[in-house]
N, C-alpha and C positions, 0 to 999 in steps of 0.2 A: 451775522457778525463777521467782519473782515478778519483776515489773519492777524493784522496789526492789533485790532481791538482785542482779539482773543489772547494774544501774547501780553498785552497790557494788563489783562486780568491776572496774569501769572507774576506780576510785579515788575515788568519791564516798562521803561519809558517809551515814548513813540520812536525816538531815534534809536534806542536799543533794539526795539522790535524790527525796525527797518534794516538795521545792520545785521541782525541775526538772519533775516530772510535773504539778505545779500550774500552772507556767508554760505547759506545752504545752496544758493544758486551757483556760486563759484566753486564750491568744494574745498577751496583753499586759496587765499589771496593775501597780498601784502596790504599794509595800511593805506597806501596811496590809492590803489585800485578800489579799495572799499570806500574810501572817502569820496572818490569820483562817482561811484555807483549810487551812494546814498545822498550825495549832494551836500557834503559837509567838508570843512577844512580838515587837513590831516592832523593838525594839532588838536582838533576837537574829537577826532575818531579814537585817539589813544585812550582817553579815560572811559569812553564807551566800551571799547574792547576789554579793558581791565574789569569793568563792572560786569560784563557778560561772562568773563572768566570766573569771577567771584560767585556769580549766581548759577554757575554750572551750565551755561549755554554755549560756551566757546572754549577753545584751547589753543595753545601756541606750539608751533614746531619749527624746526630749521631745515632749510633745503638749500644746499650750495651756499652756506654761510648767510643766508637771508632769513630773516624772521617772517614767518607766515602765520596766518590765523585760519582756523576752520571751525565750523559749527559742530557742536555735539549733536549726535543723531537724535531726532525727535523722540524715539523710543527710550533712549537713555535719559533724556530730560524728564519724560513722563515717569520713568522709574524712580528718579530722584524725588519727585513730588510725592509719589506714592509712599516712599519710605518716610518722608517728612510727615505725611498725614498719619501714617501708622504710629510714629513716635508721638505725635500730638494726641492721637486718640488714646494712647496708653496712659497719658497723664491727666486726661479729662477729669477722672474722679478726684484727684488731688486739687486740680484747679477749681472745681466746684466747691470743694471744702474751703479753699482760700476765699472764694467769692462770698460764701455764706458768712464767714467770719467778718469780712469787711462790711457786709450789709448789716450784720447784727450790731456793729459799732456805730454806723452812721444812719442807716435806714432810708436814706434819700439818694437818688441817682438822677442826674440831670441829662436830658437828651438835647443836644444843641443843633443838630442838623436833620434835614429830611432823610438823608441816607441812614442815619442812626435810627430814626423812627421807623423806617421801612424794615430795617433789620430786626427791630423789636417785634413788629407785627409778623414778620416771616417766622420768627422763632415761636410765636404763639401758635402758629399752624401746626407745629410739631409738638409743642408742650401740652396743648389743650385738645389734641386730636381725640374725638369721641367724648369730649367733656362739654362744659358750658360756662358762660360768664355773662355779666350784665353790663349795660352801658347807659349813660344818661348825657343829654346835651344836644348840641346842634350838628345835624348831619351835614349841613352846608359848610360850616367851619371846618369840620373834620375832613370831608372830601376835598375841600378847596385847597388843601395843602399839596396834594398831588392827585388830581382826579383820575388819571389813568391807573395809578397804583391802587387806590382805595376802591374804585369800582370793581377792579379785578379781585381785590382782596375779599370782597363780599362773597363772590362765587367760590374762591379758593377755600374760604372758611367753611362753606357748606359742603364742599367736596370732602373735607376732613371730618365731617359729621360733628361740627362744633355748633351747638345751639346757643342762641343769645336771646336775652330779654332786653328790650330797649325802650327807654323813656325819652321821647323826642320832643323838642321844642316845637310849638305849632308852626313857626315860620320856616321850618326845615322839612316839613312833611313831604313836599313835592320833590325834594332831593333824595328821598329814600324810597326806592321802588317797592311795590307790593308784589311779592313772589314767594309762594309757599316753599319753593325749592331752596330758598335762602335759609331755611330753618330758623326763622326769627319770629318772636312774638313782640309786637310793637304797640305801645300805648302813647297817646299824645298828651302832653302837659297843657294846662290852661294857657291862654294867650298872654296872660300877664307874666308868665315865667319865660324869660328869654335868656339865652346863653351865647357867649362868644367862645366857649370852650367845650370840651367833651371829657367824660370820665369813664374809663373802663375799669370794672371791678372784678378782679380775679380772686381765686382762693387765697393767695398769699401776697398779693400786691395790688396797688392802685396805679393806674396810668392816667395822668391829667394832661391833656393836650390843649395848648393855647397859643395859636400862631402870633398873637399880638405881644407876647412876652419875650424877654431877652432869651431865655431858654425855651425852646419849642415845646418841651414836655418835661414832666418830672415823674419818676417812678417812686412810689412810697412803699416801703417794705417793713413797716412797723406794725406788728400784729395787732396792737390795741387800736391803732388808727384804721387799719383795714376792717376790723370788726365794726367800728362806728359807721364807716361808709356803707358797709353791707346792711346794717340796720336801717340807716337813713333811706337807702334804696327800697328796702322792703316796705317801709312805711308809705313811701310815695307810690309804690306799685299797687298796693291794696286800697289806697285812698279813693 
């Protein structure tokens, strides 16, 4: 990952990242010199410098009555993020409580983008470490959303000792590799049962993924509905 890409993960735009790197290079510079270095107009560089200052990446000082800008040291920036993370970690229990209250009122949560769906599955790796869950549907449709991510997810899931029982549609068997290391037990549904979606059944929620719908996926956290889906899966599993 490039320096610019890394800085973007910290909340900077591409131009802000380039400007911060230029500030580090100069040690201290006026707006005109920075604008030339980054390849931007001077009128454009001012709001970027203001934003960098607000985000803790730059500061202003005066030398011989001239306004100059300098980058905050990387160690200092890292320290600021560590403090923010500590503050956020301190309120996680309260945030979880708020989340549970919101879910209990609605019970449904829609996932609109691939990035949101990937974050959901990444969270499962932590939440279900050493546990198990069930799934039913089309491996082809599921994997087709982002082949690279979901192929890797299978192995990441196994690394976290997460076992799965999977009921696959017959047309997607070839898309689901046979590998004991994946900690999966797979059964194939009759050919007359086809799916365009997949369903993951967890202890406290259901995830239904359908790439053809407006919302990419929906999370159902209504206890009575979760129980029904669990029972339906068990009936199909032993049939």
